[in-house]
C-alpha positions in Angstrom: 283.1 108.1 199.2 279.3 108.4 199.3 277.5 111.8 199.3 274.0 113.2 198.8 274.1 115.3 195.7 271.7 117.9 194.2 270.9 116.8 190.6 268.2 119.4 189.8 265.0 120.8 191.2 263.4 118.1 193.4 266.1 115.7 192.5 268.5 114.3 195.1 270.7 111.2 194.8 273.4 109.4 196.8 276.4 109.1 194.6 280.1 108.3 194.7 282.3 111.5 194.7 286.0 112.0 195.2 287.4 111.9 198.7 288.3 115.3 200.2 291.9 116.3 200.3 293.9 118.9 202.2 294.1 121.9 199.8 295.4 124.6 202.2 297.7 124.2 205.2 294.9 125.4 207.5 292.5 122.6 206.4 291.3 119.6 208.3 289.5 116.5 207.1 286.5 115.5 209.2 284.9 112.1 209.4 281.2 113.1 209.6 279.4 111.4 212.5 276.1 113.2 212.2 274.7 115.7 209.7 271.1 117.1 209.5 268.6 118.7 207.2 267.9 122.4 207.6 264.9 124.4 206.4 267.2 126.5 204.3 268.2 123.4 202.3 264.6 123.3 201.0 265.2 126.5 199.1 267.9 124.7 197.2 265.8 121.6 196.5 262.8 123.6 195.4 264.8 125.6 193.0 264.8 129.1 194.6 268.6 129.4 194.8 269.7 129.8 191.2 273.4 129.0 191.6 273.3 125.3 192.2 274.9 122.8 189.8 274.2 119.2 189.2 276.5 117.1 191.4 276.8 119.6 194.2 277.0 117.9 197.6 274.3 119.1 200.1 274.4 119.8 203.8 275.9 122.4 206.2 274.9 121.4 209.8 277.2 118.7 211.1 279.7 117.3 213.6 282.3 114.5 213.6 285.9 113.4 214.3 289.0 115.0 212.8 291.1 112.5 210.9 293.7 114.7 209.2 295.0 118.2 209.7 297.1 120.5 207.5 300.5 121.7 208.7 299.1 125.1 209.5 296.5 123.9 212.0 297.7 124.8 215.5 294.8 124.1 217.9 293.1 120.9 216.6 294.5 117.4 216.3 293.5 114.1 214.9 290.9 112.4 217.1 289.2 115.6 218.3 285.4 115.3 218.4 284.2 118.7 217.1 281.1 120.5 215.9 281.6 122.7 212.8 280.0 126.1 212.2 278.0 126.1 208.9 279.7 129.4 207.9 283.4 129.4 207.0 285.4 132.3 208.4 289.1 133.2 208.3 289.3 134.7 211.8 291.5 137.6 210.7 289.6 140.0 208.5 287.8 143.1 209.7 284.4 141.3 209.9 285.7 138.3 211.8 287.6 140.5 214.3 284.3 142.4 214.9 282.3 139.2 215.6 280.5 139.4 212.2 281.7 136.0 211.2 279.2 135.2 208.4 280.3 138.3 206.6 284.0 137.1 206.3 285.9 138.8 203.5 288.1 135.9 202.6 286.1 132.6 202.4 283.7 133.1 199.6 285.7 132.0 196.6 282.9 133.0 194.2 282.6 136.6 195.5 281.5 137.9 192.0 278.3 135.8 192.1 277.5 137.0 195.7 278.1 140.6 194.7 275.8 140.3 191.8 273.0 138.9 194.0 273.5 140.8 197.3 275.6 143.8 196.3 278.4 142.5 198.6 279.9 139.1 199.2 279.2 137.1 202.3 281.3 134.4 203.9 281.4 130.9 202.4 278.9 128.2 203.5 279.2 124.4 203.2 276.9 122.9 200.6 274.9 126.1 199.8 275.4 126.9 196.2 278.2 128.5 194.2 277.1 132.0 195.3 278.2 131.1 198.8 281.6 129.7 197.7 280.7 126.3 196.0 282.0 124.3 199.0 281.2 120.6 199.2 278.5 119.9 201.8 278.3 117.7 204.9 275.9 115.0 203.7 279.0 112.8 203.0 281.3 110.4 204.7 284.1 112.9 204.9 284.4 116.7 204.4 287.2 119.2 204.0 287.0 121.9 206.7 288.9 125.1 205.8 290.2 127.4 208.6 289.9 124.5 211.0 291.3 126.4 214.0 288.5 128.9 213.7 285.5 126.8 212.4 285.7 123.7 214.6 284.7 123.6 218.2 285.6 120.7 220.6 282.6 119.0 222.1 282.7 118.7 225.9 282.7 115.3 227.5 279.2 114.3 228.5 277.5 116.2 225.6 275.9 113.7 223.2 276.6 113.8 219.5 272.9 114.6 218.8 272.9 117.6 221.1 276.2 118.9 219.8 275.0 118.6 216.2 272.6 121.5 216.6 275.3 123.7 217.9 276.5 123.8 214.3 273.6 126.0 213.0 270.1 125.8 214.5 271.1 126.8 218.1 273.5 129.6 217.2 271.1 131.0 214.6 268.3 131.0 217.1 270.4 132.5 219.8 271.6 135.3 217.5 268.0 136.2 216.7 267.2 136.7 220.3 270.5 138.3 221.2 270.7 140.8 218.3 267.0 141.2 218.4 267.5 142.9 221.7 265.6 140.6 224.1 265.6 142.0 227.6 264.4 140.6 230.9 260.6 141.0 231.1 260.0 141.2 227.4 257.3 139.5 225.5 258.8 137.7 222.4 257.0 136.3 219.4 258.7 133.8 217.1 257.3 132.9 213.7 258.2 129.3 212.9 258.3 126.2 215.2 261.1 124.4 213.3 264.5 123.9 214.7 265.7 127.5 214.4 262.4 128.9 215.7 262.5 126.6 218.8 266.1 127.5 219.5 265.2 131.2 219.2 262.4 130.7 221.7 264.6 128.9 224.2 267.3 131.6 223.8 264.7 134.3 224.5 263.7 132.4 227.7 267.4 132.1 228.8 267.9 135.9 228.1 265.0 136.6 230.5 261.9 137.1 228.4 258.8 137.0 230.6 256.6 135.4 227.8 257.6 133.6 224.6 254.9 132.9 222.0 255.7 130.7 218.9 253.5 130.8 215.8 253.1 127.9 213.4 250.4 125.7 211.8 251.8 122.1 212.2 250.3 120.4 215.4 253.4 118.2 216.0 255.8 121.2 216.0 253.5 123.3 218.2 253.2 120.3 220.6 257.0 119.9 220.6 257.5 123.6 221.3 255.2 123.4 224.3 256.8 120.2 225.6 260.5 120.9 225.2 260.7 124.6 225.1 257.9 125.5 227.4 256.7 128.4 225.2 253.2 129.4 224.5 251.9 128.7 220.9 249.5 130.0 218.3 248.2 128.0 215.4 247.9 130.6 212.6 245.5 128.5 210.6 242.9 128.7 213.4 243.1 132.3 214.5 244.0 135.9 213.6 247.6 136.1 214.8 247.7 139.9 215.1 244.6 140.0 217.2 245.8 137.1 219.3 249.1 138.7 220.0 247.5 142.0 220.9 245.1 140.2 223.2 248.1 138.5 225.0 250.1 141.7 225.3 247.6 144.3 226.6 247.0 145.7 223.2 250.6 146.7 222.5 252.1 143.7 220.6 255.3 141.8 221.4 258.4 143.7 222.3 260.6 141.6 220.0 259.4 139.7 216.9 261.7 137.0 215.4 261.0 135.7 211.9 262.4 132.1 211.6 260.6 130.9 208.4 262.3 132.4 205.3 261.5 132.7 201.6 258.9 129.9 201.4 256.6 131.0 204.2 252.9 130.1 204.0 249.7 131.7 205.4 246.0 131.3 205.2 245.2 134.6 203.5 245.2 135.9 199.9 248.6 137.4 200.2 250.1 133.9 200.3 248.5 133.1 196.9 249.8 136.4 195.5 253.3 135.8 196.8 253.5 132.2 195.6 252.3 133.0 192.1 254.9 135.8 191.7 257.6 133.6 193.1 256.7 130.6 190.9 257.2 132.7 187.7 260.2 134.5 189.2 258.7 138.0 189.4 259.9 138.0 193.0 262.3 135.9 194.9 260.5 135.6 198.3 257.2 134.8 200.0 257.7 137.3 202.9 254.4 136.6 204.7 255.9 136.1 208.1 258.1 139.1 207.8 255.1 141.3 207.0 253.2 139.9 209.9 256.0 140.4 212.3 256.3 144.1 211.3 252.6 144.7 211.6 252.3 142.8 214.9 255.3 144.2 216.7 254.6 146.9 219.3 255.5 150.5 218.4 259.2 151.1 219.1 259.9 147.4 219.2 262.4 145.1 217.4 262.1 142.7 214.5 264.8 140.2 213.7 264.8 138.3 210.4 266.4 134.8 210.8 264.8 133.1 207.9 266.9 132.8 204.7 266.0 135.2 201.9 267.8 135.4 198.6 266.6 138.5 196.6 263.7 140.9 196.2 260.4 140.9 198.0 257.2 142.7 197.0 254.8 144.5 199.3 257.3 145.1 202.0 255.7 147.2 204.7 258.2 150.0 204.7 255.6 152.5 206.0 254.7 150.5 209.0 258.4 149.9 209.8 259.2 153.6 209.7 256.1 155.1 211.2 256.0 152.6 214.1 259.7 153.3 214.9 260.8 149.7 214.6 264.3 148.4 214.7 264.6 145.8 211.9 267.7 143.6 211.7 268.7 140.4 210.0 271.8 138.2 209.5 273.1 134.8 208.6 274.4 133.3 211.8 277.6 134.5 213.4 278.1 131.0 214.8 281.7 131.4 215.9 280.5 134.1 218.3 278.0 131.8 220.0 279.0 128.1 219.7 281.5 127.9 222.6 278.9 129.4 225.0 276.1 127.2 223.6 278.2 124.0 224.1 278.8 125.1 227.7 275.0 125.7 228.2 274.3 122.2 226.7 276.8 120.7 229.0 275.2 122.4 232.0 271.7 121.2 231.0 270.3 124.6 230.1 269.8 123.8 226.5 269.0 120.4 225.0 268.4 120.6 221.2 268.6 116.8 220.5 264.8 116.5 220.5 264.8 118.2 217.1 266.1 114.9 215.6 262.8 113.2 214.9 264.1 110.9 212.2 267.5 109.2 212.2 268.7 107.2 209.2 271.7 106.2 207.1 273.1 108.4 204.4 271.7 106.0 201.8 268.3 106.9 203.0 268.9 110.7 202.8 266.6 111.3 199.7 263.7 109.8 201.7 264.7 111.9 204.7 264.4 115.1 202.6 261.1 113.9 201.1 259.7 113.6 204.7 261.3 116.9 205.8 260.2 118.9 202.7 256.6 117.6 202.7 256.3 117.7 206.5 255.4 114.0 206.7 255.3 111.7 209.7 256.0 114.6 212.1 259.4 115.2 210.6 261.1 118.2 212.3 264.7 117.3 211.3 266.1 114.2 209.6 269.6 113.2 210.8 271.9 111.1 208.7 274.7 108.8 209.9 277.2 108.5 207.1 279.0 105.6 208.7 276.0 103.6 209.9 
């Protein structure tokens, strides 16, 4: 079958790889209908995740049709149209039974690598390096889905493939940021990043009752999309002092909840960005935590900061003093999608959430390298590129 493979830093190629097979009785084989780029994929392409190997299949956000099931699969059948959570979870360990699905004890087959990097293993992830299990990704014609009874979710009739696609990762990640960030009715919420996850976090905050939601970015097309489809206020950080602007809009206090949805390759228009980028390029630090710093400094005293962007290691100049002395609650997580996806599909079916607008560029799998070039370099207004492996 055809698949998009990582072949080195800034090197992607569509290649022929072996067809997936049932390896465990709880596996399913999925015919991939749609699969999309994600901002966290760029960390792989740009070489900031060190445990990639040439030939690894990319992609972790996808939906499709089940074409084969193992003998242990009880609740899914051939022909089901499903969306798949990007994290793989067993459904039975302590973490899964406590709704902490991305921390599953049993699905990261390379747990030694994860322990070396994070101090503890996480769950497995499709197409996201050998530290996260070394699983084949979704930018392919077919994919093996372990623990299919837990990780696949039937798509309701009337929900389009494109809307369902973003229930795989962007929508549950954004919802988790607003939910675990503690958004309450009447809150003012600020979101750093107007990509797919940032927009979904903003919409989640609205649905959870936030009085005002303010999204911060520098790309005009993303800011315009956020205003049009999400209805949130926006700030272009390249044109103003974000901290001063947020204080002005919140009576001097700052937002109640700040959500960082950018990650380890954040940019800014101040000298700290140059400092972070230089240290990251020569591997003296792993991250460019510009947006995290700004969220901590801008959040009101006693407020909440949630880190949604992907980070892989150590960050310099972390504002620990501000966090402690301001009495902030700071949390972060990879998405516990199994906790949120059924509810999100219901909201999509009811018309409360419509993430399909994120798919700005649709193309065949053969064109995937060009899709990532557009996505990585923010060309042609690309917010998300979506690939159709079967035409």
